[in-house]
Backbone as CSV, one residue per row, in Angstrom:
resi,resn,N_x,N_y,N_z,CA_x,CA_y,CA_z,C_x,C_y,C_z
1,MET,36.147,-11.435,17.788,34.786,-11.139,18.248,33.805,-11.235,17.081
2,THR,32.595,-11.669,17.387,31.555,-11.821,16.369,30.411,-10.853,16.657
3,ARG,29.943,-10.180,15.616,28.826,-9.240,15.752,27.538,-9.883,15.260
4,LEU,26.479,-9.755,16.060,25.202,-10.404,15.764,24.326,-9.525,14.876
5,VAL,23.730,-10.139,13.851,22.735,-9.479,13.003,21.470,-10.331,13.042
6,ASP,20.401,-9.791,13.609,19.139,-10.529,13.672,18.446,-10.502,12.306
7,VAL,18.056,-11.672,11.823,17.239,-11.758,10.616,15.791,-11.556,11.051
8,PRO,15.041,-10.629,10.432,13.669,-10.353,10.863,12.798,-11.609,10.892
9,THR,11.884,-11.653,11.843,10.971,-12.789,11.970,10.152,-12.967,10.701
10,GLN,9.621,-11.861,10.184,8.938,-11.837,8.892,9.839,-11.056,7.944
11,PHE,10.599,-11.759,7.126,11.652,-11.097,6.351,11.213,-10.896,4.900
12,ASP,10.828,-9.663,4.596,10.449,-9.312,3.230,10.865,-7.878,2.952
13,ASP,10.311,-7.267,1.903,10.721,-5.908,1.537,10.352,-4.896,2.617
14,ARG,9.310,-5.186,3.418,8.897,-4.241,4.458,9.883,-4.216,5.630
15,SER,10.460,-5.351,5.935,11.400,-5.421,7.070,12.854,-5.311,6.615
16,PHE,13.058,-5.076,5.332,14.416,-5.087,4.795,15.273,-3.947,5.356
17,ASP,14.667,-2.783,5.558,15.446,-1.654,6.090,15.905,-1.922,7.519
18,GLN,15.075,-2.622,8.281,15.470,-3.038,9.627,16.712,-3.939,9.537
19,PHE,16.691,-4.859,8.578,17.817,-5.774,8.381,19.062,-5.027,7.890
20,SER,18.894,-4.156,6.904,20.053,-3.440,6.357,20.677,-2.520,7.391
21,SER,19.846,-1.945,8.269,20.364,-1.100,9.342,21.224,-1.921,10.305
22,ALA,20.742,-3.129,10.634,21.499,-4.012,11.530,22.812,-4.437,10.890
23,VAL,22.788,-4.719,9.586,24.016,-5.111,8.869,25.015,-3.965,8.861
24,ALA,24.544,-2.748,8.556,25.433,-1.586,8.502,26.076,-1.318,9.859
25,GLU,25.287,-1.412,10.925,25.794,-1.155,12.271,26.828,-2.202,12.678
26,ALA,26.521,-3.477,12.404,27.412,-4.562,12.804,28.698,-4.598,11.992
27,SER,28.666,-3.996,10.790,29.834,-4.059,9.902,30.862,-2.971,10.182
28,LYS,30.523,-2.023,11.054,31.387,-0.847,11.259,32.792,-1.195,11.728
29,ASP,32.916,-2.182,12.623,34.226,-2.449,13.211,34.982,-3.586,12.531
30,GLY,34.418,-4.114,11.449,35.123,-5.132,10.683,35.136,-6.517,11.295
31,GLU,34.342,-6.732,12.346,34.305,-8.052,12.974,33.512,-9.043,12.111
32,ARG,33.694,-10.315,12.422,32.945,-11.358,11.722,31.473,-11.256,12.102
33,LEU,30.584,-11.472,11.128,29.152,-11.332,11.373,28.491,-12.692,11.575
34,LEU,27.519,-12.718,12.483,26.670,-13.884,12.687,25.236,-13.475,12.355
35,PHE,24.700,-14.030,11.283,23.319,-13.767,10.894,22.430,-14.794,11.602
36,ASP,21.626,-14.299,12.531,20.831,-15.169,13.388,19.404,-15.269,12.859
37,ALA,19.091,-16.401,12.228,17.757,-16.600,11.653,16.955,-17.633,12.434
38,HIS,17.387,-17.934,13.669,16.742,-19.020,14.402,15.254,-18.747,14.667
39,ALA,14.880,-17.453,14.785,13.487,-17.114,15.099,12.658,-16.794,13.853
40,ALA,13.239,-16.953,12.676,12.529,-16.610,11.436,11.271,-17.460,11.280
41,GLU,10.178,-16.805,10.920,8.904,-17.497,10.704,8.505,-17.519,9.237
42,TRP,9.028,-16.561,8.473,8.688,-16.495,7.043,9.697,-15.597,6.342
43,ALA,10.014,-15.926,5.106,10.878,-15.065,4.302,10.393,-15.096,2.864
44,SER,10.283,-13.934,2.276,9.899,-13.829,0.871,11.132,-14.078,0.002
45,PRO,10.956,-14.234,-1.317,12.126,-14.342,-2.204,13.064,-13.148,-2.036
46,TYR,12.491,-11.972,-1.818,13.288,-10.752,-1.642,14.164,-10.861,-0.389
47,GLY,13.598,-11.413,0.683,14.355,-11.588,1.913,15.484,-12.590,1.751
48,LEU,15.197,-13.722,1.107,16.213,-14.759,0.927,17.362,-14.268,0.049
49,VAL,17.026,-13.603,-1.043,18.069,-13.063,-1.925,18.881,-11.998,-1.184
50,GLY,18.198,-11.141,-0.412,18.892,-10.096,0.346,19.859,-10.662,1.370
51,LEU,19.489,-11.782,1.983,20.367,-12.422,2.967,21.629,-12.962,2.291
52,LEU,21.485,-13.508,1.101,22.658,-13.972,0.352,23.565,-12.802,-0.025
53,VAL,22.964,-11.698,-0.437,23.753,-10.505,-0.785,24.555,-10.041,0.431
54,ALA,23.907,-10.010,1.597,24.596,-9.592,2.819,25.744,-10.547,3.142
55,GLY,25.521,-11.841,2.924,26.560,-12.822,3.176,27.746,-12.662,2.254
56,GLU,27.464,-12.410,0.985,28.557,-12.201,0.022,29.353,-10.948,0.368
57,ALA,28.645,-9.871,0.719,29.332,-8.622,1.072,30.196,-8.806,2.314
58,ALA,29.677,-9.556,3.297,30.431,-9.796,4.527,31.682,-10.620,4.245
59,ARG,31.567,-11.607,3.383,32.730,-12.431,3.032,33.788,-11.610,2.302
60,HIS,33.340,-10.753,1.406,34.272,-9.899,0.665,34.989,-8.932,1.609
61,ARG,34.239,-8.376,2.555,34.794,-7.405,3.495,35.834,-8.052,4.408
62,SER,35.654,-9.340,4.709,36.563,-10.022,5.632,37.729,-10.701,4.927
63,GLY,37.819,-10.477,3.616,38.926,-11.078,2.882,38.729,-12.551,2.580
64,GLY,37.482,-13.007,2.600,37.186,-14.388,2.234,36.659,-15.244,3.354
65,GLU,36.744,-14.779,4.600,36.223,-15.565,5.718,34.698,-15.507,5.701
66,PRO,34.018,-16.656,5.705,32.552,-16.635,5.623,31.908,-16.138,6.909
67,ALA,30.772,-15.467,6.757,29.974,-15.096,7.926,29.296,-16.351,8.474
68,LEU,28.778,-16.257,9.681,28.051,-17.370,10.300,26.552,-17.191,10.056
69,LEU,25.840,-18.310,9.980,24.390,-18.263,9.797,23.737,-19.370,10.606
70,THR,22.765,-19.015,11.440,21.999,-20.030,12.159,20.724,-20.346,11.388
71,VAL,20.403,-21.622,11.311,19.236,-22.102,10.571,17.962,-21.822,11.377
72,PRO,16.845,-21.482,10.712,15.579,-21.310,11.438,15.241,-22.538,12.278
73,THR,14.790,-22.297,13.510,14.453,-23.392,14.417,13.202,-24.131,13.968
74,ASN,12.242,-23.405,13.433,10.998,-24.009,12.956,11.297,-24.905,11.755
75,PRO,11.035,-26.212,11.855,11.388,-27.117,10.763,10.652,-26.824,9.457
76,GLU,9.429,-26.308,9.556,8.685,-25.978,8.340,9.329,-24.810,7.609
77,VAL,9.804,-23.833,8.374,10.486,-22.675,7.773,11.793,-23.124,7.134
78,ALA,12.566,-23.929,7.863,13.831,-24.424,7.326,13.597,-25.254,6.066
79,SER,12.532,-26.048,6.071,12.201,-26.872,4.908,11.862,-26.003,3.698
80,TYR,11.095,-24.930,3.937,10.772,-24.033,2.822,12.030,-23.370,2.272
81,TRP,12.902,-22.896,3.153,14.142,-22.271,2.695,14.944,-23.245,1.839
82,ALA,14.915,-24.515,2.225,15.635,-25.529,1.444,14.970,-25.722,0.082
83,ARG,13.638,-25.856,0.065,12.922,-26.023,-1.202,13.118,-24.818,-2.105
84,ALA,13.252,-23.651,-1.495,13.448,-22.424,-2.264,14.877,-22.274,-2.764
85,GLY,15.737,-23.249,-2.464,17.102,-23.219,-2.990,18.063,-22.355,-2.203
86,PHE,17.608,-21.834,-1.048,18.451,-20.901,-0.305,19.716,-21.569,0.236
87,PHE,19.569,-22.698,0.893,20.736,-23.312,1.544,21.784,-23.786,0.541
88,ARG,21.333,-24.180,-0.638,22.292,-24.586,-1.676,23.244,-23.437,-2.001
89,GLU,22.697,-22.236,-2.131,23.529,-21.075,-2.429,24.270,-20.584,-1.185
90,ALA,23.603,-20.665,-0.032,24.188,-20.162,1.224,25.421,-20.960,1.635
91,ALA,25.488,-22.228,1.248,26.612,-23.087,1.651,27.948,-22.541,1.165
92,GLU,27.929,-21.759,0.080,29.162,-21.196,-0.462,29.552,-19.882,0.216
93,LEU,28.632,-19.308,0.978,28.854,-17.971,1.544,28.963,-17.962,3.060
94,PHE,28.303,-18.906,3.713,28.207,-18.891,5.171,28.792,-20.161,5.784
95,GLU,29.188,-20.022,7.029,29.417,-21.193,7.870,28.084,-21.432,8.566
96,ILE,27.387,-22.500,8.192,26.013,-22.713,8.635,25.967,-23.527,9.916
97,HIS,25.223,-23.015,10.907,25.059,-23.686,12.188,23.609,-24.119,12.341
98,GLY,23.412,-25.396,12.659,22.079,-25.971,12.695,21.912,-26.889,11.502
99,ARG,20.872,-27.674,11.524,20.652,-28.641,10.448,19.872,-27.996,9.310
100,ALA,20.531,-27.859,8.183,19.872,-27.315,6.994,19.336,-28.475,6.169
101,PRO,18.006,-28.604,6.064,17.443,-29.733,5.320,17.794,-29.658,3.844
102,LYS,17.867,-30.808,3.219,18.108,-30.862,1.775,16.758,-30.983,1.097
103,GLY,16.243,-29.876,0.627,14.907,-29.881,0.033,14.976,-29.802,-1.474
104,LYS,14.080,-30.517,-2.121,13.970,-30.459,-3.576,12.682,-29.736,-3.933
105,THR,12.761,-28.901,-4.950,11.581,-28.163,-5.386,10.621,-29.117,-6.091
106,ARG,9.421,-29.242,-5.571,8.436,-30.128,-6.181,7.739,-29.401,-7.331
107,GLU,7.240,-30.183,-8.271,6.591,-29.593,-9.439,5.361,-28.773,-9.051
108,GLU,4.648,-29.222,-7.987,3.436,-28.497,-7.591,3.743,-27.372,-6.620
109,SER,5.013,-27.141,-6.365,5.408,-26.130,-5.393,5.091,-24.733,-5.898
110,ASP,4.917,-23.806,-4.922,4.726,-22.416,-5.290,6.054,-21.749,-5.644
111,VAL,7.159,-22.482,-5.487,8.470,-21.962,-5.875,8.635,-22.177,-7.374
112,LEU,8.416,-21.134,-8.144,8.513,-21.260,-9.600,9.958,-21.374,-10.051
113,LEU,10.824,-20.596,-9.400,12.257,-20.678,-9.684,12.978,-20.558,-8.357
114,PRO,13.665,-21.616,-7.913,14.400,-21.510,-6.649,15.502,-20.473,-6.768
115,VAL,16.024,-20.044,-5.651,17.118,-19.073,-5.653,18.227,-19.595,-6.565
116,THR,18.552,-18.819,-7.579,19.468,-19.254,-8.629,20.542,-18.205,-8.862
117,ALA,21.778,-18.645,-8.930,22.880,-17.715,-9.163,22.881,-17.218,-10.595
118,VAL,23.182,-15.937,-10.769,23.327,-15.330,-12.091,24.710,-14.694,-12.152
119,ARG,25.573,-15.258,-12.964,26.949,-14.762,-13.073,27.266,-14.226,-14.466
120,ALA,26.591,-14.752,-15.475,26.914,-14.370,-16.859,25.650,-14.424,-17.702
121,ALA,25.751,-13.922,-18.944,24.593,-13.884,-19.846,24.013,-15.277,-20.057
122,GLU,24.876,-16.300,-20.057,24.387,-17.669,-20.253,23.434,-18.076,-19.122
123,ASP,23.727,-17.599,-17.915,22.855,-17.908,-16.776,21.469,-17.308,-16.969
124,VAL,21.423,-16.098,-17.543,20.144,-15.434,-17.772,19.289,-16.256,-18.730
125,HIS,19.893,-16.713,-19.822,19.144,-17.522,-20.797,18.626,-18.811,-20.158
126,GLU,19.452,-19.422,-19.322,19.059,-20.668,-18.661,17.906,-20.435,-17.690
127,VAL,17.978,-19.323,-16.940,16.916,-18.969,-15.989,15.589,-18.812,-16.718
128,VAL,15.606,-18.069,-17.812,14.372,-17.796,-18.547,13.795,-19.072,-19.155
129,SER,14.644,-19.889,-19.772,14.144,-21.118,-20.392,13.626,-22.097,-19.346
130,LYS,14.255,-22.116,-18.172,13.870,-23.030,-17.109,12.477,-22.700,-16.574
131,ILE,12.161,-21.424,-16.499,10.920,-21.018,-15.847,9.766,-20.786,-16.817
132,GLN,10.061,-20.612,-18.097,9.048,-20.140,-19.031,7.793,-21.015,-19.073
133,GLN,7.972,-22.329,-19.160,6.819,-23.213,-19.275,5.960,-23.202,-18.010
134,ARG,6.601,-23.307,-16.842,5.847,-23.307,-15.584,5.185,-21.951,-15.358
135,ALA,5.903,-20.886,-15.690,5.356,-19.546,-15.470,4.128,-19.302,-16.331
136,SER,4.159,-19.785,-17.561,3.022,-19.549,-18.447,1.761,-20.197,-17.883
137,THR,1.909,-21.369,-17.278,0.772,-22.046,-16.657,0.249,-21.250,-15.469
138,ILE,1.158,-20.792,-14.620,0.775,-20.013,-13.440,0.112,-18.704,-13.853
139,LEU,0.703,-18.008,-14.810,0.169,-16.711,-15.227,-1.248,-16.848,-15.760
140,ALA,-1.493,-17.903,-16.517,-2.820,-18.077,-17.106,-3.821,-18.635,-16.101
141,SER,-3.431,-19.665,-15.338,-4.404,-20.344,-14.468,-4.618,-19.628,-13.144
142,GLU,-3.555,-19.117,-12.545,-3.686,-18.509,-11.217,-3.888,-17.000,-11.264
143,LEU,-3.267,-16.338,-12.229,-3.369,-14.877,-12.279,-4.360,-14.382,-13.321
144,GLN,-4.911,-15.314,-14.123,-5.864,-14.954,-15.183,-5.287,-13.920,-16.152
145,LEU,-4.018,-14.043,-16.437,-3.397,-13.169,-17.424,-3.566,-13.770,-18.813
146,ASP,-3.669,-12.906,-19.793,-3.706,-13.339,-21.180,-2.448,-14.159,-21.480
147,PRO,-2.584,-15.274,-22.222,-1.402,-16.071,-22.565,-0.275,-15.260,-23.192
148,LYS,-0.633,-14.157,-23.855,0.390,-13.307,-24.468,1.301,-12.668,-23.406
149,ALA,0.808,-12.641,-22.173,1.596,-12.020,-21.105,2.863,-12.813,-20.803
150,THR,2.890,-14.085,-21.193,4.046,-14.930,-20.904,5.314,-14.370,-21.529
151,MET,5.204,-13.898,-22.764,6.370,-13.341,-23.444,6.898,-12.123,-22.689
152,GLY,5.988,-11.260,-22.249,6.403,-10.087,-21.491,7.010,-10.455,-20.149
153,PHE,6.470,-11.503,-19.533,7.011,-11.967,-18.258,8.447,-12.447,-18.444
154,ALA,8.683,-13.209,-19.485,10.036,-13.701,-19.771,10.979,-12.535,-20.016
155,MET,10.486,-11.504,-20.711,11.307,-10.319,-20.956,11.645,-9.615,-19.651
156,ALA,10.636,-9.440,-18.787,10.864,-8.750,-17.516,11.878,-9.510,-16.669
157,LEU,11.728,-10.825,-16.615,12.661,-11.661,-15.853,14.067,-11.564,-16.430
158,SER,14.153,-11.638,-17.745,15.458,-11.577,-18.414,16.150,-10.244,-18.176
159,GLU,15.406,-9.149,-18.322,16.017,-7.825,-18.170,16.448,-7.573,-16.724
160,ALA,15.651,-8.059,-15.767,16.022,-7.882,-14.358,17.314,-8.630,-14.047
161,CYS,17.454,-9.833,-14.605,18.684,-10.614,-14.397,19.858,-10.011,-15.167
162,GLN,19.575,-9.541,-16.373,20.625,-8.959,-17.205,21.238,-7.738,-16.528
163,ASN,20.440,-7.067,-15.715,20.924,-5.898,-14.985,22.103,-6.264,-14.083
164,ILE,22.050,-7.473,-13.497,23.166,-7.946,-12.668,24.422,-8.080,-13.522
165,VAL,24.271,-8.760,-14.634,25.418,-9.064,-15.493,26.091,-7.791,-15.996
166,GLU,25.271,-6.791,-16.369,25.823,-5.607,-17.029,26.270,-4.527,-16.054
167,HIS,25.626,-4.432,-14.903,25.893,-3.291,-14.028,26.574,-3.616,-12.701
168,ALA,26.405,-4.835,-12.224,26.843,-5.116,-10.854,28.357,-5.221,-10.709
169,GLY,29.014,-5.824,-11.695,30.439,-6.073,-11.553,30.724,-7.383,-10.831
170,VAL,29.692,-7.986,-10.251,29.785,-9.299,-9.604,28.509,-10.064,-9.953
171,GLY,28.420,-11.311,-9.513,27.203,-12.072,-9.737,26.123,-11.715,-8.734
172,GLY,24.977,-12.339,-8.906,23.868,-12.114,-7.991,22.934,-13.303,-8.016
173,TRP,21.702,-13.089,-7.564,20.726,-14.183,-7.474,19.355,-13.703,-7.906
174,VAL,18.546,-14.670,-8.360,17.153,-14.411,-8.706,16.302,-15.531,-8.113
175,ALA,15.088,-15.186,-7.703,14.127,-16.177,-7.223,12.726,-15.736,-7.649
176,VAL,11.867,-16.707,-7.970,10.495,-16.396,-8.390,9.533,-17.307,-7.638
177,GLN,8.496,-16.698,-7.093,7.532,-17.470,-6.305,6.124,-16.960,-6.550
178,SER,5.154,-17.838,-6.381,3.745,-17.468,-6.457,3.126,-17.690,-5.083
179,TYR,2.422,-16.691,-4.552,1.744,-16.878,-3.267,0.625,-15.859,-3.084
180,ASN,-0.110,-16.028,-2.014,-1.206,-15.104,-1.717,-0.648,-13.853,-1.034
181,TRP,-0.939,-12.699,-1.583,-0.484,-11.416,-1.050,-1.477,-10.985,0.019
182,ARG,-1.044,-11.022,1.284,-1.989,-10.822,2.383,-2.242,-9.361,2.706
183,ARG,-1.474,-8.474,2.113,-1.665,-7.067,2.460,-2.943,-6.530,1.823
184,LYS,-2.934,-5.301,1.443,-4.115,-4.629,0.911,-4.728,-5.377,-0.284
185,LEU,-3.886,-6.018,-1.081,-4.352,-6.660,-2.309,-5.193,-7.902,-2.040
186,ALA,-4.722,-8.770,-1.150,-5.416,-10.013,-0.789,-5.741,-10.860,-2.014
187,ARG,-4.766,-11.019,-2.880,-4.935,-11.850,-4.064,-3.646,-12.609,-4.361
188,ARG,-3.712,-13.492,-5.332,-2.550,-14.261,-5.751,-1.594,-13.363,-6.524
189,VAL,-0.302,-13.550,-6.320,0.703,-12.776,-7.055,1.848,-13.690,-7.473
190,VAL,2.589,-13.241,-8.481,3.891,-13.823,-8.795,4.930,-12.759,-8.468
191,VAL,5.953,-13.171,-7.713,6.980,-12.241,-7.249,8.334,-12.642,-7.822
192,ILE,9.021,-11.670,-8.404,10.404,-11.856,-8.862,11.295,-11.023,-7.953
193,ALA,12.329,-11.642,-7.404,13.310,-10.912,-6.592,14.689,-11.134,-7.188
194,VAL,15.410,-10.045,-7.390,16.760,-10.101,-7.958,17.667,-9.239,-7.089
195,GLY,18.851,-9.739,-6.768,19.760,-8.944,-5.943,21.216,-9.266,-6.220
196,ASP,22.077,-8.294,-5.950,23.520,-8.498,-6.093,24.244,-7.632,-5.079
197,ALA,25.512,-7.930,-4.865,26.338,-7.166,-3.921,27.343,-6.304,-4.674
198,GLY,26.970,-5.875,-5.865,27.898,-5.151,-6.732,28.019,-3.669,-6.442
199,VAL,28.316,-2.909,-7.494,28.669,-1.497,-7.329,27.447,-0.598,-7.158
200,GLY,26.239,-1.074,-7.521,25.045,-0.256,-7.368,24.825,0.680,-8.554
201,PHE,23.627,1.266,-8.601,23.240,2.105,-9.743,24.055,3.392,-9.824
202,ARG,24.283,4.033,-8.687,24.988,5.315,-8.728,26.376,5.157,-9.338
203,HIS,27.119,4.199,-8.871,28.472,4.006,-9.374,28.457,3.590,-10.842
204,SER,27.502,2.753,-11.213,27.424,2.266,-12.581,27.125,3.385,-13.579
205,LEU,26.216,4.299,-13.190,25.787,5.356,-14.123,26.591,6.646,-13.996
206,GLU,27.442,6.731,-12.977,28.148,7.982,-12.691,28.929,8.552,-13.878
207,PRO,29.671,7.734,-14.620,30.473,8.300,-15.711,29.655,9.038,-16.768
208,THR,28.415,8.598,-16.999,27.608,9.213,-18.053,26.533,10.174,-17.539
209,GLN,26.159,10.088,-16.254,25.018,10.857,-15.764,25.315,11.893,-14.678
210,ALA,26.422,11.763,-13.966,26.670,12.638,-12.817,26.683,14.112,-13.204
211,LYS,27.321,14.432,-14.312,27.425,15.834,-14.722,26.044,16.412,-15.029
212,ARG,25.185,15.622,-15.635,23.856,16.096,-16.013,23.025,16.452,-14.775
213,PHE,23.182,15.694,-13.697,22.399,15.936,-12.484,23.064,16.951,-11.546
214,GLY,24.358,17.160,-11.684,25.051,18.133,-10.851,24.983,17.799,-9.377
215,ASP,24.594,18.794,-8.567,24.545,18.617,-7.113,23.501,17.598,-6.668
216,ARG,22.546,17.314,-7.541,21.489,16.356,-7.199,21.968,14.909,-7.271
217,TRP,23.150,14.701,-7.878,23.583,13.339,-8.134,23.774,12.550,-6.839
218,GLY,23.263,11.334,-6.839,23.377,10.446,-5.685,22.600,9.176,-5.990
219,ASP,22.362,8.363,-4.978,21.657,7.100,-5.192,20.247,7.308,-5.738
220,ALA,19.517,8.264,-5.179,18.138,8.499,-5.621,18.095,8.996,-7.062
221,ALA,18.981,9.924,-7.406,19.015,10.445,-8.775,19.370,9.348,-9.769
222,ALA,20.272,8.455,-9.383,20.658,7.358,-10.263,19.482,6.410,-10.512
223,LEU,18.723,6.124,-9.460,17.551,5.266,-9.614,16.485,5.940,-10.469
224,GLU,16.316,7.235,-10.273,15.358,7.991,-11.085,15.760,7.951,-12.552
225,ALA,17.037,8.142,-12.826,17.525,8.109,-14.204,17.277,6.745,-14.846
226,ALA,17.532,5.683,-14.083,17.415,4.337,-14.629,15.962,3.904,-14.826
227,LEU,15.114,4.133,-13.819,13.750,3.614,-13.883,12.774,4.565,-14.556
228,ILE,12.845,5.849,-14.229,11.878,6.814,-14.763,12.295,7.316,-16.143
229,GLN,13.580,7.605,-16.309,14.052,8.164,-17.580,14.595,7.109,-18.543
230,GLY,14.722,5.869,-18.062,15.181,4.797,-18.945,16.634,4.891,-19.349
231,VAL,17.441,5.581,-18.553,18.855,5.741,-18.876,19.585,4.425,-18.619
232,SER,20.516,4.107,-19.504,21.341,2.921,-19.323,22.803,3.314,-19.370
233,ARG,23.619,2.502,-18.746,25.058,2.701,-18.824,25.537,2.484,-20.258
234,PHE,24.746,1.697,-21.027,25.128,1.376,-22.398,24.312,2.202,-23.387
235,ARG,24.964,2.745,-24.377,24.273,3.590,-25.360,23.742,2.786,-26.540
236,ASP,24.122,1.530,-26.636,23.696,0.682,-27.747,22.210,0.347,-27.597
237,PRO,21.357,0.821,-28.549,19.920,0.573,-28.426,19.541,-0.886,-28.619
238,GLY,20.475,-1.719,-29.069,20.171,-3.113,-29.308,20.384,-3.994,-28.091
239,ARG,20.593,-3.401,-26.920,20.936,-4.192,-25.739,19.716,-4.647,-24.946
240,GLY,18.534,-4.585,-25.552,17.334,-5.032,-24.827,16.512,-3.854,-24.362
241,GLN,15.386,-4.143,-23.729,14.442,-3.093,-23.366,14.686,-2.517,-21.974
242,GLY,15.524,-3.197,-21.184,15.885,-2.662,-19.886,14.711,-2.422,-18.964
243,LEU,14.924,-1.511,-18.018,13.895,-1.219,-17.023,12.671,-0.570,-17.646
244,ALA,12.879,0.169,-18.756,11.738,0.796,-19.436,10.784,-0.280,-19.960
245,GLY,11.330,-1.368,-20.478,10.498,-2.468,-20.962,9.736,-3.132,-19.834
246,ILE,10.397,-3.310,-18.687,9.729,-3.893,-17.528,8.586,-2.985,-17.080
247,ARG,8.836,-1.685,-17.052,7.788,-0.724,-16.652,6.564,-0.829,-17.553
248,ARG,6.789,-0.896,-18.863,5.668,-0.979,-19.804,4.863,-2.255,-19.576
249,TYR,5.550,-3.346,-19.373,4.872,-4.620,-19.140,4.044,-4.568,-17.857
250,LEU,4.632,-4.046,-16.786,3.930,-3.999,-15.510,2.754,-3.023,-15.535
251,ALA,2.880,-1.950,-16.311,1.774,-0.993,-16.429,0.550,-1.675,-17.047
252,ARG,0.782,-2.579,-17.970,-0.314,-3.270,-18.633,-1.037,-4.226,-17.686
253,TRP,-0.294,-4.825,-16.752,-0.870,-5.833,-15.876,-0.974,-5.362,-14.422
254,ASP,-0.940,-4.056,-14.222,-1.153,-3.485,-12.887,-0.108,-3.985,-11.884
255,GLY,1.118,-4.162,-12.357,2.176,-4.690,-11.510,2.995,-3.610,-10.834
256,LYS,3.934,-4.060,-10.025,4.773,-3.159,-9.243,6.241,-3.494,-9.455
257,ILE,7.081,-2.478,-9.474,8.522,-2.675,-9.431,9.101,-1.724,-8.388
258,ALA,10.023,-2.222,-7.588,10.751,-1.399,-6.627,12.223,-1.763,-6.730
259,ILE,13.081,-0.755,-6.698,14.521,-0.980,-6.789,15.201,-0.255,-5.638
260,ARG,16.032,-0.969,-4.914,16.799,-0.389,-3.815,18.271,-0.464,-4.178
261,SER,18.985,0.628,-4.007,20.417,0.635,-4.276,21.084,1.700,-3.418
262,GLY,22.131,1.307,-2.714,22.832,2.261,-1.852,21.974,2.691,-0.684
263,THR,21.598,3.974,-0.669,20.790,4.521,0.422,19.414,4.983,-0.042
264,ALA,18.979,4.515,-1.214,17.700,4.979,-1.758,16.899,3.810,-2.325
265,ARG,15.593,4.066,-2.456,14.686,3.063,-3.017,13.616,3.784,-3.817
266,ILE,13.364,3.294,-5.028,12.364,3.906,-5.894,11.353,2.848,-6.303
267,ALA,10.100,3.244,-6.494,9.063,2.273,-6.831,8.034,2.885,-7.770
268,ILE,7.515,2.055,-8.665,6.318,2.385,-9.429,5.181,1.701,-8.683
269,VAL,4.320,2.501,-8.046,3.352,1.962,-7.087,1.957,1.884,-7.706
270,PRO,1.394,0.680,-7.872,0.016,0.549,-8.374,-0.983,0.925,-7.287
271,ASN,-2.243,1.057,-7.680,-3.231,1.545,-6.711,-3.588,0.520,-5.636
272,TRP,-3.166,-0.732,-5.796,-3.475,-1.725,-4.765,-2.411,-1.765,-3.669
273,ASP,-1.358,-0.948,-3.779,-0.268,-0.984,-2.811,-0.142,0.373,-2.124
274,ASP,0.418,0.375,-0.907,0.554,1.630,-0.164,2.016,2.037,0.017
275,ASP,2.882,1.543,-0.848,4.291,1.910,-0.800,4.452,3.382,-1.185
276,VAL,5.633,3.945,-0.946,5.911,5.317,-1.360,6.834,5.275,-2.580
277,PRO,6.707,6.267,-3.489,7.483,6.225,-4.731,8.993,6.357,-4.536
278,LEU,9.426,7.121,-3.531,10.864,7.322,-3.362,11.221,7.455,-1.889
279,LYS,12.260,6.742,-1.491,12.796,6.861,-0.134,14.284,7.165,-0.235
280,GLU,14.735,8.137,0.537,16.157,8.470,0.579,16.659,8.365,2.017
281,GLY,17.973,8.372,2.163,18.557,8.318,3.494,18.384,6.990,4.200
282,LEU,18.235,5.915,3.447,18.094,4.586,4.035,19.463,4.070,4.488
283,PRO,19.476,3.047,5.340,20.761,2.440,5.703,21.437,1.892,4.447
284,ALA,22.709,2.182,4.273,23.421,1.749,3.072,23.459,0.229,3.000
285,PHE,23.244,-0.298,1.796,23.289,-1.745,1.586,23.960,-1.984,0.242
286,PRO,24.758,-3.051,0.125,25.526,-3.273,-1.102,24.657,-3.516,-2.332
287,GLY,25.184,-3.143,-3.491,24.592,-3.522,-4.761,23.226,-2.960,-5.041
288,ALA,22.367,-3.800,-5.604,21.007,-3.394,-5.961,20.067,-4.565,-5.748
289,GLN,18.835,-4.250,-5.322,17.810,-5.259,-5.101,16.553,-4.842,-5.855
290,VAL,16.044,-5.740,-6.680,14.871,-5.451,-7.508,13.719,-6.364,-7.098
291,LEU,12.539,-5.766,-6.927,11.325,-6.512,-6.588,10.274,-6.227,-7.651
292,ILE,9.742,-7.294,-8.247,8.684,-7.171,-9.260,7.504,-8.020,-8.803
293,ILE,6.305,-7.430,-8.796,5.105,-8.149,-8.362,4.036,-8.036,-9.443
294,ILE,3.517,-9.190,-9.868,2.442,-9.225,-10.862,1.210,-9.845,-10.201
295,PRO,0.112,-9.102,-10.095,-1.058,-9.621,-9.364,-2.032,-10.395,-10.239
296,GLU,-2.822,-11.219,-9.574,-3.973,-11.859,-10.209,-4.855,-10.753,-10.791
297,GLN,-5.389,-10.988,-11.975,-6.166,-9.931,-12.623,-7.594,-9.907,-12.087
298,GLY,-8.510,-10.572,-12.723,-9.894,-10.642,-12.191,-10.417,-9.306,-11.726
299,SER,-10.362,-9.079,-10.396,-10.955,-7.885,-9.794,-9.982,-6.735,-9.677
300,ALA,-8.827,-6.835,-10.346,-7.856,-5.743,-10.253,-8.421,-4.472,-10.845
301,LYS,-8.166,-3.355,-10.192,-8.599,-2.056,-10.729,-7.592,-1.639,-11.781
302,ARG,-8.040,-1.463,-12.995,-7.129,-1.215,-14.103,-7.216,0.240,-14.541
């Protein structure tokens, strides 16, 4: 028997809990999963990476049998998913039903970095070098950021990817895109989405942090320790700036970071967004998902 999981029509961080709830419910009896994206109209980098994470988790749970995936019926949506590199990665995780177009990322595309696998430190270096030149142009021309911001952007991207390598226990994916943020902000943004199906923050930090938090220890406490207190699983101060470095960079440019792991989600919320700083009791989802948003400056309230 196959259990159906509907992919949200508008699949981004706002609809992610709806998706994770459907995945958790469908996974209870161990049946093969069918991820139905035929009605999808749009997906953010966060949505595409999250779908790959769900596919990897489903394959692992079934002992290697791939989950099923239906391609979006709308050819423009399917074409974008292809240009964004989704189907290239999905081919290894899903049995795909429907025609998945073979799209190439064009130089003028808003896809700054297509969905890219991150398995080792070498992948992180390649990701950063691949995107640095294009990102610097976008940051300066579209977001009106100081050229010096490019170095910080590369650091933020590197540290977010490095988090997969050091904490997940498995590989993951990263994607970067530039588009118009239609919500409250109504401006151009660059979005970084990183996700993995690994052990998550709580399990990663448990050996060093659980005793300190006592009864409070859980997914939310682990996220608080990592993002707010800058705690790392590694005590070596030479291992990079981590999430604390990303926070400092985003504070300078009025950016946002949100991290979801297990049953909790934590965010540093700028004044242009209406997200909440902490959510607990969410539907459990594998690994960790990181969302970073850097807005166009100009009229930003600083």
